[in-house]
SELUMKE-906399 format. One line per field, with one value per residue (C-alpha): z, y, x; chain. Coordinates in Angstrom, 2 decimals. Example, Ala and Ser with C-alpha at 12.3 -4.5 7.8 and 13.67 -1.06 7.14 Angstrom:
z = 7.80,7.14
y = -4.50,-1.06
x = 12.30,13.67
chain = A,A
This chain:
z = -21.93,-18.52,-17.09,-13.47,-12.34,-8.77,-10.01,-12.34,-9.83,-7.14,-9.47,-10.78,-14.34,-14.07,-14.36,-17.59,-19.07,-18.58,-20.19,-23.91,-26.01,-27.08,-23.43,-22.70,-25.83,-24.58,-21.24,-20.69,-19.07,-15.84,-15.82,-16.46,-13.60,-11.24,-12.15,-11.76,-8.30,-7.22,-8.35,-6.80,-3.41,-0.49,2.11,4.68,4.74,5.65,7.87,11.08,10.42,6.78,6.13,2.52,1.17,-1.41,-1.03,-3.65,-3.68,-6.09,-9.13,-8.39,-6.13,-3.47,-1.58,1.92,3.05,6.60,7.29,10.54,12.26,13.42,11.72,9.48,7.21,7.51,8.84,5.35,3.80,6.50,5.94,2.17,2.46,5.02,2.48,-0.49,1.24,3.76,6.32,6.21,2.84,2.04,1.17,4.43,6.48,4.81,5.38,9.10,9.51,7.76,9.97,13.08,11.88,11.44,14.96,16.44,14.59,15.92,19.41,19.14,17.95,20.77,23.39,21.89,22.04,25.56,26.92,25.11,23.12,20.14,20.71,18.78
y = -4.58,-5.92,-8.73,-7.75,-10.60,-11.69,-15.00,-13.35,-10.69,-13.29,-15.71,-13.23,-13.33,-9.61,-8.77,-10.70,-9.18,-5.72,-6.51,-5.89,-9.04,-8.34,-8.29,-11.61,-13.11,-12.19,-13.98,-17.54,-20.00,-19.81,-16.00,-16.20,-18.67,-16.45,-13.37,-15.35,-16.56,-13.07,-11.55,-14.36,-14.59,-13.13,-13.02,-10.97,-13.12,-11.65,-8.62,-9.36,-6.24,-5.90,-3.72,-2.78,-1.25,1.25,4.00,5.79,9.53,12.43,10.20,8.21,5.37,5.91,3.21,3.01,0.47,-0.01,-2.63,-3.25,-5.66,-6.11,-3.77,-5.79,-3.06,-2.05,1.36,2.40,1.38,3.20,6.36,6.10,5.58,8.38,10.71,9.29,9.17,12.04,12.07,15.83,16.42,18.47,15.36,13.62,16.70,16.99,13.28,13.49,16.67,14.92,11.83,14.06,15.97,12.73,11.58,14.97,14.90,11.41,12.63,15.69,13.55,11.07,13.85,15.44,12.15,11.47,14.83,14.74,17.87,16.09,14.71,11.73
x = -0.22,0.72,-1.38,-1.84,-4.04,-3.28,-1.88,0.63,1.61,2.25,4.04,6.60,5.25,4.47,8.16,8.66,5.51,7.06,10.42,10.92,11.13,14.72,15.82,14.15,15.73,19.22,18.77,19.90,17.51,19.56,19.26,15.51,15.12,17.16,15.08,11.87,12.89,14.00,10.70,8.70,10.40,8.58,11.34,9.43,6.32,2.97,2.46,0.54,-1.56,-2.58,-5.64,-6.38,-9.55,-10.76,-13.31,-15.39,-15.14,-15.61,-16.03,-12.85,-11.81,-9.17,-7.32,-5.93,-3.38,-2.20,0.45,2.23,4.52,8.06,10.55,12.85,14.22,17.85,18.87,19.96,16.66,14.66,16.72,16.25,12.48,12.16,13.74,11.82,8.42,8.35,5.57,5.05,3.43,0.33,-1.68,-0.72,-1.57,-4.99,-5.57,-4.75,-6.85,-9.74,-9.47,-9.30,-12.37,-14.32,-13.38,-14.31,-17.63,-18.37,-17.46,-19.71,-22.63,-22.03,-21.94,-25.05,-26.91,-25.66,-26.75,-30.09,-29.33,-30.77,-34.25,-35.51
chain = A,A,A,A,A,A,A,A,A,A,A,A,A,A,A,A,A,A,A,A,A,A,A,A,A,A,A,A,A,A,A,A,A,A,A,A,A,A,A,A,A,A,A,A,A,A,A,A,A,A,A,A,A,A,A,A,A,A,A,A,A,A,A,A,A,A,A,A,A,A,A,A,A,A,A,A,A,A,A,A,A,A,A,A,A,A,A,A,A,A,A,A,A,A,A,A,A,A,A,A,A,A,A,A,A,A,A,A,A,A,A,A,A,A,A,A,A,A,A,A
């Protein structure tokens, strides 16, 4: 079983915990060190905008991650990810419609309170 504690994920140990023992046994110490460094390196640094949270809903937990900052991906990588993770999917459309509905509901409540349609 993979140990996914934050320390192991950040240190690169997560990769070695996923490899079969016979693969690790065939690697030299130099190869292990190179793999460890490649898994550990964080070349892009931290995103200036990094919002991550989870929400309970319908007996499960759902997460939302928003990251932003200067674009550092190559043109090829952007094209590959655009194809691999398309924006127009049913789940994304439902998500955006749901977010829009929440904002409209907040707006309607605010207007109702402002115009004294709802008496307290």
